[in-house]
N, C-alpha and C positions, 0 to 999 in steps of 0.2 A: 496586464496593460503595460506597454513599453514606457519606460521612463525617458524623459527628455534630459539630455546632458546639457548643462549650462556651462559655457566657456567664458571666462572673464580674465582680464589682465589688469594688474595694479602696478603703479609706479613704473610703468613702461617695460617691466621685465618679469614680474611674478605672475605666472599662469595659475588659474584656479579652474578645476573641473569638478563639478558637483551635480547633484540632482536634487529635486525637491522631494526628498525622502529621508527617512531615518535609517535606512538600510545600512548595515555595517558588516555585511558578509564579505568573504573573500571574493566571491563572484562579482559583487558590486565594484570593489576596488580594481579587480582585473579588467572589468568592462571600462572603467574610467581610464585606466592605464592604456588599454588597447586603443581607445579613442585618441588619447594624447599622442600615442605613437603614430597614428595616421598623419598627424600634423607635424610631428617631430620624430622621424624614423630612427634617429640616433639617440633618442632619449634613454639615459641610463637609469634603471630602476633605483640604483643607490642614491640618486639625486632627487627622488620624488618623496615627498612627505605626506603621510596620511594624517588628516586633520579632522578633529571634531570642533565645530564652530559653536561659539557661545554668544555671538552678537545678536542684535535685534532681528536682522533680516533672515539669517540662516540658523537660528538657535537650535542646537543639538543635532544638526544634520552633519553628515560626513562628506569629505571630498579629498582631493589630492592637490598639492601645490608643488611647483617647480619653477625655476628661473629659465626663461627663454625669451630673449629680446626679439622684437619684431612680431610677436604673436598677434598684435593688433592688425597686422597686414593679412592675417589668416582668418579674420572675422571674430576674433575674441573681443568681447565687449569691454571697453575701458571702465574701470571702477576707480573711485578716488582713493579708497583705502581697503585694506583687508579686514575681514571680520575678526573679532576677538576669538581666540582659540581656548578650548578647555584643556 
């Protein structure tokens, strides 16, 4: 079954791409990065952080984060704050 990628933005600049899964394979992160590059073609992989979340909403799931102002204009859902990281 295909996983839905969740796109969020916090503080008006920090983009979060994650899925509702505990998947931590390279293929998962490559898929998240490829999706981010569709929105931000010049995204530098060196500026992308792989994150494991420890908060209530996304506990123990993985995602990527990077700074990209104006992501809200691309349909990224605004969130008030980032989840805690492990």
